[in-house]
ZAMARGU-4260 file (C-alpha; in steps of 0.2 Angstrom, whole numbers, plus 5000, padded with zeros to 4 digits):
<rodrens>
0) 4768/5145/4476 | 4788/5145/4476 | 4784/5159/4490 | 4778/5145/4502 | 4787/5134/4500
5) 4804/5144/4503 | 4793/5150/4518 | 4790/5133/4523 | 4810/5133/4524 | 4814/5145/4530
10) 4804/5143/4543 | 4811/5124/4544 | 4830/5130/4547 | 4843/5120/4534 | 4850/5106/4536
15) 4865/5115/4539 | 4858/5124/4556 | 4849/5108/4562 | 4865/5098/4561 | 4875/5110/4569
20) 4861/5112/4581 | 4864/5091/4588 | 4883/5092/4587 | 4886/5105/4596 | 4879/5101/4614
25) 4881/5083/4611 | 4901/5086/4609 | 4895/5096/4627 | 4888/5087/4634 | 4903/5071/4630
30) 4918/5082/4635 | 4908/5086/4653 | 4909/5070/4655 | 4926/5071/4649 | 4931/5083/4663
35) 4922/5071/4677 | 4929/5056/4675 | 4946/5061/4674 | 4942/5074/4689 | 4937/5060/4700
40) 4950/5047/4691 | 4963/5061/4696 | 4955/5062/4713 | 4957/5045/4719 | 4972/5042/4712
45) 4979/5057/4722 | 4971/5050/4737 | 4979/5034/4735 | 5001/5042/4734 | 4996/5054/4748
50) 4986/5038/4759 | 5003/5027/4753 | 5014/5041/4758 | 5006/5044/4776 | 5007/5027/4778
55) 5027/5024/4777 | 5029/5042/4784 | 5022/5032/4797 | 5032/5016/4796 | 5048/5025/4796
60) 5041/5040/4813 | 5036/5021/4823 | 5054/5015/4822 | 5063/5031/4824 | 5054/5032/4840
65) 5054/5011/4845 | 5077/5016/4839 | 5076/5030/4851 | 5068/5019/4865 | 5080/5007/4865
</rodrens>
Protein backbone atom coordinates (compact mmCIF):
# COMPACT_ATOMS: atom_id res chain seq x y z
CA UNK A 1 0.00 0.00 0.00
CA UNK A 2 2.74 2.46 0.91
CA UNK A 3 4.69 1.62 -2.22
CA UNK A 4 1.70 2.38 -4.41
CA UNK A 5 1.33 5.80 -2.79
CA UNK A 6 5.02 6.60 -3.25
CA UNK A 7 4.93 5.44 -6.86
CA UNK A 8 1.95 7.71 -7.59
CA UNK A 9 3.74 10.68 -6.04
CA UNK A 10 6.92 9.91 -7.95
CA UNK A 11 5.04 9.72 -11.25
CA UNK A 12 3.00 12.85 -10.75
CA UNK A 13 5.95 14.92 -9.49
CA UNK A 14 6.23 17.15 -6.51
CA UNK A 15 4.22 20.30 -6.02
CA UNK A 16 7.44 22.33 -6.08
CA UNK A 17 8.33 20.96 -9.52
CA UNK A 18 4.84 21.69 -10.84
CA UNK A 19 4.92 25.26 -9.56
CA UNK A 20 8.37 25.87 -11.01
CA UNK A 21 7.29 24.23 -14.25
CA UNK A 22 4.43 26.69 -14.62
CA UNK A 23 6.04 29.85 -13.27
CA UNK A 24 9.28 29.70 -15.29
CA UNK A 25 7.58 29.64 -18.73
CA UNK A 26 5.18 32.40 -17.69
CA UNK A 27 8.07 34.60 -16.57
CA UNK A 28 9.99 33.81 -19.76
CA UNK A 29 6.99 34.81 -21.88
CA UNK A 30 6.55 38.04 -19.91
CA UNK A 31 10.22 38.92 -20.38
CA UNK A 32 9.98 38.34 -24.14
CA UNK A 33 6.86 40.52 -24.32
CA UNK A 34 8.61 43.30 -22.38
CA UNK A 35 11.63 43.13 -24.69
CA UNK A 36 9.44 43.34 -27.79
CA UNK A 37 7.49 46.29 -26.37
CA UNK A 38 10.66 48.12 -25.38
CA UNK A 39 12.11 47.56 -28.85
CA UNK A 40 9.05 48.84 -30.69
CA UNK A 41 8.65 51.89 -28.45
CA UNK A 42 12.35 52.75 -28.71
CA UNK A 43 12.29 52.25 -32.46
CA UNK A 44 9.36 54.64 -32.85
CA UNK A 45 11.01 57.26 -30.64
CA UNK A 46 14.27 57.04 -32.59
CA UNK A 47 12.46 57.30 -35.93
CA UNK A 48 10.50 60.34 -34.76
CA UNK A 49 13.65 62.05 -33.49
CA UNK A 50 15.48 61.32 -36.75
CA UNK A 51 12.58 62.70 -38.78
CA UNK A 52 12.46 65.88 -36.70
CA UNK A 53 16.22 66.32 -37.04
CA UNK A 54 16.06 65.88 -40.80
CA UNK A 55 13.17 68.32 -41.08
CA UNK A 56 15.05 70.97 -39.12
CA UNK A 57 18.17 70.35 -41.19
CA UNK A 58 16.21 70.71 -44.42
CA UNK A 59 14.65 73.93 -43.16
CA UNK A 60 18.06 75.34 -42.23
CA UNK A 61 19.60 74.33 -45.55
CA UNK A 62 16.74 75.86 -47.54
CA UNK A 63 17.10 79.12 -45.63
CA UNK A 64 20.84 79.10 -46.28
CA UNK A 65 20.35 78.51 -49.99
CA UNK A 66 17.72 81.25 -50.15
CA UNK A 67 20.14 83.63 -48.43
CA UNK A 68 22.86 82.83 -50.95
CA UNK A 69 20.52 83.50 -53.86
CA UNK A 70 19.46 86.87 -52.49
